[in-house]
N, CA, C and O atoms as CSV, one atom per row, in Angstrom:
chain,resi,resn,atom,element,x,y,z
A,1,SER,N,N,-67.991,36.763,-53.834
A,1,SER,CA,C,-67.868,38.210,-53.906
A,1,SER,C,C,-68.918,38.849,-53.016
A,1,SER,O,O,-70.030,38.343,-52.871
A,2,GLU,N,N,-68.542,39.962,-52.428
A,2,GLU,CA,C,-69.456,40.664,-51.519
A,2,GLU,C,C,-70.416,41.531,-52.310
A,2,GLU,O,O,-70.047,42.126,-53.323
A,3,SER,N,N,-71.640,41.594,-51.841
A,3,SER,CA,C,-72.605,42.469,-52.486
A,3,SER,C,C,-72.415,43.881,-51.954
A,3,SER,O,O,-71.707,44.095,-50.971
A,4,GLU,N,N,-73.052,44.839,-52.610
A,4,GLU,CA,C,-72.960,46.233,-52.166
A,4,GLU,C,C,-73.544,46.380,-50.763
A,4,GLU,O,O,-73.056,47.183,-49.968
A,5,GLU,N,N,-74.586,45.608,-50.458
A,5,GLU,CA,C,-75.207,45.658,-49.129
A,5,GLU,C,C,-74.235,45.175,-48.059
A,5,GLU,O,O,-74.189,45.746,-46.969
A,6,ASP,N,N,-73.446,44.122,-48.354
A,6,ASP,CA,C,-72.457,43.613,-47.398
A,6,ASP,C,C,-71.395,44.661,-47.098
A,6,ASP,O,O,-70.910,44.746,-45.970
A,7,GLU,N,N,-71.032,45.455,-48.091
A,7,GLU,CA,C,-70.011,46.486,-47.900
A,7,GLU,C,C,-70.495,47.616,-47.013
A,7,GLU,O,O,-69.683,48.391,-46.509
A,8,LYS,N,N,-71.795,47.729,-46.810
A,8,LYS,CA,C,-72.346,48.787,-45.975
A,8,LYS,C,C,-72.533,48.350,-44.529
A,8,LYS,O,O,-72.933,49.162,-43.694
A,9,SER,N,N,-72.251,47.076,-44.207
A,9,SER,CA,C,-72.487,46.541,-42.868
A,9,SER,C,C,-71.184,46.092,-42.218
A,9,SER,O,O,-70.239,45.680,-42.891
A,10,PHE,N,N,-71.161,46.186,-40.887
A,10,PHE,CA,C,-70.013,45.737,-40.104
A,10,PHE,C,C,-70.557,45.159,-38.809
A,10,PHE,O,O,-71.403,45.782,-38.169
A,11,VAL,N,N,-70.090,43.979,-38.408
A,11,VAL,CA,C,-70.614,43.305,-37.218
A,11,VAL,C,C,-69.460,42.962,-36.280
A,11,VAL,O,O,-68.409,42.500,-36.725
A,12,THR,N,N,-69.658,43.190,-34.972
A,12,THR,CA,C,-68.683,42.788,-33.959
A,12,THR,C,C,-69.424,42.105,-32.816
A,12,THR,O,O,-70.634,42.268,-32.659
A,13,SER,N,N,-68.679,41.338,-32.020
A,13,SER,CA,C,-69.272,40.732,-30.828
A,13,SER,C,C,-68.250,40.750,-29.707
A,13,SER,O,O,-67.043,40.818,-29.940
A,14,GLN,N,N,-68.762,40.688,-28.485
A,14,GLN,CA,C,-67.901,40.714,-27.299
A,14,GLN,C,C,-68.555,39.859,-26.222
A,14,GLN,O,O,-69.748,39.989,-25.950
A,15,TYR,N,N,-67.758,38.983,-25.612
A,15,TYR,CA,C,-68.232,38.178,-24.492
A,15,TYR,C,C,-67.682,38.793,-23.211
A,15,TYR,O,O,-66.490,39.092,-23.136
A,16,CYS,N,N,-68.530,38.989,-22.200
A,16,CYS,CA,C,-68.114,39.604,-20.930
A,16,CYS,C,C,-68.522,38.710,-19.768
A,16,CYS,O,O,-69.611,38.138,-19.754
A,17,ARG,N,N,-67.636,38.605,-18.807
A,17,ARG,CA,C,-67.962,37.966,-17.537
A,17,ARG,C,C,-67.756,39.013,-16.461
A,17,ARG,O,O,-66.635,39.469,-16.234
A,18,GLN,N,N,-68.832,39.393,-15.801
A,18,GLN,CA,C,-68.808,40.443,-14.786
A,18,GLN,C,C,-68.869,39.799,-13.403
A,18,GLN,O,O,-69.776,39.019,-13.111
A,19,VAL,N,N,-67.901,40.133,-12.562
A,19,VAL,CA,C,-67.882,39.624,-11.188
A,19,VAL,C,C,-67.995,40.826,-10.263
A,19,VAL,O,O,-67.174,41.742,-10.319
A,20,THR,N,N,-69.015,40.822,-9.411
A,20,THR,CA,C,-69.256,41.912,-8.465
A,20,THR,C,C,-69.128,41.364,-7.053
A,20,THR,O,O,-69.725,40.342,-6.714
A,21,TYR,N,N,-68.352,42.049,-6.243
A,21,TYR,CA,C,-68.176,41.668,-4.837
A,21,TYR,C,C,-68.880,42.686,-3.957
A,21,TYR,O,O,-68.871,43.883,-4.245
A,22,SER,N,N,-69.487,42.203,-2.886
A,22,SER,CA,C,-70.151,43.088,-1.932
A,22,SER,C,C,-70.111,42.438,-0.553
A,22,SER,O,O,-69.619,41.322,-0.386
A,23,LEU,N,N,-70.635,43.155,0.417
A,23,LEU,CA,C,-70.670,42.628,1.784
A,23,LEU,C,C,-71.621,41.441,1.880
A,23,LEU,O,O,-72.624,41.377,1.169
A,24,SER,N,N,-71.301,40.514,2.755
A,24,SER,CA,C,-72.182,39.379,2.982
A,24,SER,C,C,-72.549,39.319,4.460
A,24,SER,O,O,-72.046,40.104,5.263
A,25,LYS,N,N,-73.415,38.396,4.809
A,25,LYS,CA,C,-73.824,38.235,6.207
A,25,LYS,C,C,-72.746,37.561,7.033
A,25,LYS,O,O,-72.740,37.670,8.259
A,26,GLU,N,N,-71.827,36.859,6.366
A,26,GLU,CA,C,-70.756,36.162,7.068
A,26,GLU,C,C,-69.510,37.051,7.127
A,26,GLU,O,O,-69.027,37.519,6.096
A,27,PHE,N,N,-69.001,37.278,8.323
A,27,PHE,CA,C,-67.852,38.160,8.516
A,27,PHE,C,C,-66.621,37.640,7.772
A,27,PHE,O,O,-66.276,36.463,7.870
A,28,GLY,N,N,-65.966,38.530,7.030
A,28,GLY,CA,C,-64.728,38.187,6.339
A,28,GLY,C,C,-64.892,37.472,5.014
A,28,GLY,O,O,-63.900,37.131,4.370
A,29,VAL,N,N,-66.114,37.242,4.599
A,29,VAL,CA,C,-66.357,36.559,3.328
A,29,VAL,C,C,-67.176,37.484,2.432
A,29,VAL,O,O,-68.293,37.869,2.779
A,30,ALA,N,N,-66.620,37.831,1.295
A,30,ALA,CA,C,-67.328,38.713,0.371
A,30,ALA,C,C,-68.403,37.943,-0.387
A,30,ALA,O,O,-68.218,36.779,-0.743
A,31,ARG,N,N,-69.501,38.595,-0.620
A,31,ARG,CA,C,-70.560,38.028,-1.458
A,31,ARG,C,C,-70.169,38.256,-2.910
A,31,ARG,O,O,-69.716,39.344,-3.266
A,32,GLN,N,N,-70.338,37.256,-3.739
A,32,GLN,CA,C,-69.923,37.342,-5.130
A,32,GLN,C,C,-71.110,37.091,-6.050
A,32,GLN,O,O,-71.824,36.099,-5.898
A,33,GLU,N,N,-71.316,37.988,-7.001
A,33,GLU,CA,C,-72.346,37.826,-8.028
A,33,GLU,C,C,-71.647,37.785,-9.381
A,33,GLU,O,O,-70.791,38.620,-9.671
A,34,VAL,N,N,-72.015,36.813,-10.201
A,34,VAL,CA,C,-71.390,36.652,-11.517
A,34,VAL,C,C,-72.467,36.801,-12.588
A,34,VAL,O,O,-73.562,36.250,-12.474
A,35,GLY,N,N,-72.133,37.549,-13.620
A,35,GLY,CA,C,-73.028,37.694,-14.760
A,35,GLY,C,C,-72.258,37.443,-16.045
A,35,GLY,O,O,-71.109,37.866,-16.172
A,36,GLU,N,N,-72.872,36.764,-16.989
A,36,GLU,CA,C,-72.229,36.506,-18.272
A,36,GLU,C,C,-73.115,37.077,-19.372
A,36,GLU,O,O,-74.322,36.839,-19.413
A,37,TYR,N,N,-72.481,37.836,-20.259
A,37,TYR,CA,C,-73.194,38.560,-21.304
A,37,TYR,C,C,-72.449,38.431,-22.623
A,37,TYR,O,O,-71.231,38.258,-22.651
A,38,THR,N,N,-73.196,38.518,-23.706
A,38,THR,CA,C,-72.607,38.660,-25.032
A,38,THR,C,C,-73.244,39.878,-25.672
A,38,THR,O,O,-74.465,40.038,-25.662
A,39,HIS,N,N,-72.396,40.739,-26.232
A,39,HIS,CA,C,-72.856,41.935,-26.942
A,39,HIS,C,C,-72.599,41.733,-28.431
A,39,HIS,O,O,-71.503,41.343,-28.834
A,40,TYR,N,N,-73.610,41.998,-29.238
A,40,TYR,CA,C,-73.496,41.913,-30.692
A,40,TYR,C,C,-73.806,43.293,-31.266
A,40,TYR,O,O,-74.923,43.791,-31.122
A,41,TRP,N,N,-72.831,43.903,-31.908
A,41,TRP,CA,C,-72.990,45.219,-32.524
A,41,TRP,C,C,-73.111,45.053,-34.036
A,41,TRP,O,O,-72.346,44.309,-34.649
A,42,THR,N,N,-74.075,45.749,-34.631
A,42,THR,CA,C,-74.206,45.805,-36.083
A,42,THR,C,C,-74.212,47.276,-36.487
A,42,THR,O,O,-74.989,48.072,-35.960
A,43,TYR,N,N,-73.341,47.625,-37.423
A,43,TYR,CA,C,-73.248,48.998,-37.929
A,43,TYR,C,C,-73.596,48.989,-39.411
A,43,TYR,O,O,-73.185,48.093,-40.149
A,44,GLU,N,N,-74.361,49.998,-39.841
A,44,GLU,CA,C,-74.711,50.131,-41.257
A,44,GLU,C,C,-74.593,51.583,-41.665
A,44,GLU,O,O,-74.955,52.483,-40.907
A,45,LYS,N,N,-74.081,51.811,-42.872
A,45,LYS,CA,C,-74.030,53.164,-43.400
A,45,LYS,C,C,-75.454,53.643,-43.634
A,45,LYS,O,O,-76.300,52.900,-44.130
A,46,GLY,N,N,-75.706,54.900,-43.266
A,46,GLY,CA,C,-77.019,55.470,-43.520
A,46,GLY,C,C,-77.110,56.021,-44.929
A,46,GLY,O,O,-76.124,56.011,-45.666
A,47,SER,N,N,-78.280,56.500,-45.309
A,47,SER,CA,C,-78.434,57.093,-46.639
A,47,SER,C,C,-77.635,58.395,-46.731
A,47,SER,O,O,-77.173,58.761,-47.812
A,48,ASP,N,N,-77.473,59.087,-45.619
A,48,ASP,CA,C,-76.615,60.272,-45.525
A,48,ASP,C,C,-75.191,59.775,-45.270
A,48,ASP,O,O,-74.996,58.986,-44.346
A,49,PRO,N,N,-74.186,60.199,-46.048
A,49,PRO,CA,C,-72.823,59.681,-45.862
A,49,PRO,C,C,-72.201,60.035,-44.510
A,49,PRO,O,O,-71.162,59.480,-44.151
A,50,ASN,N,N,-72.810,60.941,-43.763
A,50,ASN,CA,C,-72.293,61.334,-42.448
A,50,ASN,C,C,-73.020,60.644,-41.302
A,50,ASN,O,O,-72.863,61.034,-40.145
A,51,THR,N,N,-73.809,59.630,-41.609
A,51,THR,CA,C,-74.611,58.953,-40.602
A,51,THR,C,C,-74.366,57.438,-40.633
A,51,THR,O,O,-74.240,56.837,-41.700
A,52,ILE,N,N,-74.301,56.846,-39.455
A,52,ILE,CA,C,-74.212,55.394,-39.308
A,52,ILE,C,C,-75.309,54.959,-38.346
A,52,ILE,O,O,-75.496,55.556,-37.286
A,53,ARG,N,N,-76.025,53.918,-38.727
A,53,ARG,CA,C,-77.024,53.330,-37.828
A,53,ARG,C,C,-76.380,52.133,-37.147
A,53,ARG,O,O,-75.640,51.376,-37.775
A,54,ALA,N,N,-76.662,51.966,-35.870
A,54,ALA,CA,C,-76.086,50.848,-35.123
A,54,ALA,C,C,-77.168,50.181,-34.291
A,54,ALA,O,O,-78.131,50.817,-33.863
A,55,ASN,N,N,-76.989,48.884,-34.071
A,55,ASN,CA,C,-77.881,48.130,-33.200
A,55,ASN,C,C,-77.011,47.310,-32.258
A,55,ASN,O,O,-76.050,46.669,-32.682
A,56,LEU,N,N,-77.357,47.339,-30.991
A,56,LEU,CA,C,-76.651,46.553,-29.972
A,56,LEU,C,C,-77.624,45.542,-29.385
A,56,LEU,O,O,-78.651,45.918,-28.819
A,57,LEU,N,N,-77.301,44.258,-29.520
A,57,LEU,CA,C,-78.061,43.195,-28.865
A,57,LEU,C,C,-77.218,42.686,-27.703
A,57,LEU,O,O,-76.049,42.346,-27.885
A,58,THR,N,N,-77.800,42.634,-26.522
A,58,THR,CA,C,-77.115,42.109,-25.346
A,58,THR,C,C,-77.881,40.882,-24.876
A,58,THR,O,O,-79.079,40.952,-24.602
A,59,ALA,N,N,-77.179,39.759,-24.787
A,59,ALA,CA,C,-77.767,38.502,-24.316
A,59,ALA,C,C,-77.173,38.169,-22.952
A,59,ALA,O,O,-75.954,38.203,-22.781
A,60,ALA,N,N,-78.024,37.849,-21.981
A,60,ALA,CA,C,-77.576,37.493,-20.632
A,60,ALA,C,C,-77.867,36.016,-20.386
A,60,ALA,O,O,-78.905,35.495,-20.796
A,61,TYR,N,N,-76.923,35.346,-19.705
A,61,TYR,CA,C,-77.005,33.896,-19.502
A,61,TYR,C,C,-77.089,33.549,-18.022
A,61,TYR,O,O,-76.644,34.316,-17.169
A,62,LEU,N,N,-77.665,32.381,-17.724
A,62,LEU,CA,C,-77.725,31.874,-16.353
A,62,LEU,C,C,-76.364,31.349,-15.909
A,62,LEU,O,O,-75.499,31.052,-16.732
A,63,GLN,N,N,-76.193,31.241,-14.601
A,63,GLN,CA,C,-74.985,30.691,-13.996
A,63,GLN,C,C,-75.274,29.273,-13.489
A,63,GLN,O,O,-76.436,28.931,-13.269
A,64,PRO,N,N,-74.228,28.432,-13.297
A,64,PRO,CA,C,-74.452,27.052,-12.846
A,64,PRO,C,C,-75.232,26.931,-11.538
A,64,PRO,O,O,-75.901,25.920,-11.324
A,65,GLN,N,N,-75.165,27.931,-10.660
A,65,GLN,CA,C,-75.906,27.852,-9.399
A,65,GLN,C,C,-77.398,28.168,-9.561
A,65,GLN,O,O,-78.172,27.970,-8.624
A,66,ASP,N,N,-77.808,28.657,-10.736
A,66,ASP,CA,C,-79.220,28.919,-10.995
A,66,ASP,C,C,-79.945,27.594,-11.256
A,66,ASP,O,O,-79.430,26.746,-11.985
A,67,PRO,N,N,-81.134,27.406,-10.669
A,67,PRO,CA,C,-81.840,26.126,-10.815
A,67,PRO,C,C,-82.138,25.733,-12.265
A,67,PRO,O,O,-82.168,24.542,-12.572
A,68,LEU,N,N,-82.356,26.683,-13.151
A,68,LEU,CA,C,-82.702,26.358,-14.543
A,68,LEU,C,C,-81.490,26.259,-15.470
A,68,LEU,O,O,-81.654,26.022,-16.666
A,69,PHE,N,N,-80.286,26.434,-14.943
A,69,PHE,CA,C,-79.084,26.466,-15.779
A,69,PHE,C,C,-78.946,25.239,-16.674
A,69,PHE,O,O,-78.669,25.381,-17.865
A,70,PHE,N,N,-79.130,24.057,-16.137
A,70,PHE,CA,C,-78.879,22.834,-16.898
A,70,PHE,C,C,-79.973,22.512,-17.910
A,70,PHE,O,O,-79.811,21.608,-18.730
A,71,GLU,N,N,-81.083,23.240,-17.859
A,71,GLU,CA,C,-82.119,23.051,-18.879
A,71,GLU,C,C,-81.738,23.737,-20.188
A,71,GLU,O,O,-82.125,23.281,-21.264
A,72,ALA,N,N,-80.990,24.818,-20.100
A,72,ALA,CA,C,-80.570,25.557,-21.305
A,72,ALA,C,C,-79.281,26.317,-21.013
A,72,ALA,O,O,-79.294,27.547,-20.965
A,73,PRO,N,N,-78.165,25.608,-20.816
A,73,PRO,CA,C,-76.930,26.280,-20.387
A,73,PRO,C,C,-76.364,27.276,-21.397
A,73,PRO,O,O,-75.672,28.215,-21.003
A,74,GLN,N,N,-76.637,27.099,-22.666
A,74,GLN,CA,C,-76.092,27.994,-23.683
A,74,GLN,C,C,-77.121,28.974,-24.243
A,74,GLN,O,O,-76.830,29.721,-25.177
A,75,MET,N,N,-78.315,28.968,-23.671
A,75,MET,CA,C,-79.374,29.840,-24.178
A,75,MET,C,C,-79.483,31.094,-23.316
A,75,MET,O,O,-79.449,30.997,-22.090
A,76,PRO,N,N,-79.614,32.273,-23.935
A,76,PRO,CA,C,-79.797,33.480,-23.127
A,76,PRO,C,C,-81.161,33.471,-22.451
A,76,PRO,O,O,-82.137,32.945,-22.986
A,77,VAL,N,N,-81.207,34.063,-21.265
A,77,VAL,CA,C,-82.488,34.164,-20.557
A,77,VAL,C,C,-83.161,35.496,-20.819
A,77,VAL,O,O,-84.359,35.654,-20.582
A,78,VAL,N,N,-82.389,36.455,-21.308
A,78,VAL,CA,C,-82.946,37.752,-21.674
A,78,VAL,C,C,-82.078,38.337,-22.782
A,78,VAL,O,O,-80.862,38.146,-22.802
A,79,VAL,N,N,-82.725,39.056,-23.712
A,79,VAL,CA,C,-82.011,39.734,-24.791
A,79,VAL,C,C,-82.527,41.168,-24.858
A,79,VAL,O,O,-83.731,41.408,-24.956
A,80,TYR,N,N,-81.602,42.103,-24.805
A,80,TYR,CA,C,-81.939,43.526,-24.917
A,80,TYR,C,C,-81.506,44.016,-26.285
A,80,TYR,O,O,-80.476,43.585,-26.802
A,81,SER,N,N,-82.286,44.916,-26.877
A,81,SER,CA,C,-81.943,45.498,-28.167
A,81,SER,C,C,-81.981,47.015,-28.051
A,81,SER,O,O,-82.962,47.589,-27.577
A,82,ASN,N,N,-80.900,47.659,-28.489
A,82,ASN,CA,C,-80.805,49.117,-28.462
A,82,ASN,C,C,-80.386,49.597,-29.838
A,82,ASN,O,O,-79.492,49.021,-30.458
A,83,GLU,N,N,-81.033,50.655,-30.317
A,83,GLU,CA,C,-80.676,51.222,-31.613
A,83,GLU,C,C,-80.044,52.594,-31.412
A,83,GLU,O,O,-80.454,53.366,-30.546
A,84,PHE,N,N,-79.028,52.880,-32.238
A,84,PHE,CA,C,-78.298,54.136,-32.155
A,84,PHE,C,C,-78.179,54.744,-33.543
A,84,PHE,O,O,-78.222,54.039,-34.551
A,85,GLN,N,N,-78.030,56.046,-33.579
A,85,GLN,CA,C,-77.680,56.729,-34.811
A,85,GLN,C,C,-76.454,57.572,-34.514
A,85,GLN,O,O,-76.478,58.418,-33.621
A,86,LEU,N,N,-75.384,57.342,-35.260
A,86,LEU,CA,C,-74.140,58.071,-35.083
A,86,LEU,C,C,-74.030,59.081,-36.221
A,86,LEU,O,O,-74.106,58.716,-37.394
A,87,LYS,N,N,-73.853,60.343,-35.868
A,87,LYS,CA,C,-73.796,61.384,-36.892
A,87,LYS,C,C,-72.533,62.202,-36.712
A,87,LYS,O,O,-72.226,62.641,-35.604
A,88,ARG,N,N,-71.798,62.408,-37.798
A,88,ARG,CA,C,-70.573,63.202,-37.766
A,88,ARG,C,C,-70.925,64.659,-37.453
A,88,ARG,O,O,-71.804,65.242,-38.087
A,89,LEU,N,N,-70.227,65.245,-36.462
A,89,LEU,CA,C,-70.503,66.623,-36.071
A,89,LEU,C,C,-69.991,67.632,-37.088
A,89,LEU,O,O,-70.659,68.625,-37.379
A,90,ASN,N,N,-68.819,67.378,-37.620
A,90,ASN,CA,C,-68.208,68.282,-38.603
A,90,ASN,C,C,-68.077,67.547,-39.930
A,90,ASN,O,O,-67.017,66.986,-40.209
A,91,PRO,N,N,-69.125,67.531,-40.760
A,91,PRO,CA,C,-69.050,66.752,-41.993
A,91,PRO,C,C,-67.997,67.261,-42.986
A,91,PRO,O,O,-67.511,66.488,-43.812
A,92,ASN,N,N,-67.645,68.526,-42.919
A,92,ASN,CA,C,-66.643,69.098,-43.824
A,92,ASN,C,C,-65.524,69.758,-43.038
A,92,ASN,O,O,-65.531,70.974,-42.850
A,93,PRO,N,N,-64.537,68.945,-42.566
A,93,PRO,CA,C,-63.469,69.526,-41.743
A,93,PRO,C,C,-62.575,70.503,-42.499
A,93,PRO,O,O,-61.641,71.060,-41.922
């Protein structure tokens, strides 16, 4: 059975692979940069019923062409944390 605290929380995640193309030094060949990220969102009801607190963790990973990739292929090399507060504009519609 879920506790009351569990009912106040909601968690989502998203895996992203970003590919960026740009000019390169070689004619006719685009330069390609690849980034892999995972986003973890946590939402919690605030003490005010019109408020939700959220936290976003973003983890970035190395690519196989990076020299350190094979030392920790599944480990993030950087983690960012952002906190948000979502508040209903019209609490009584």
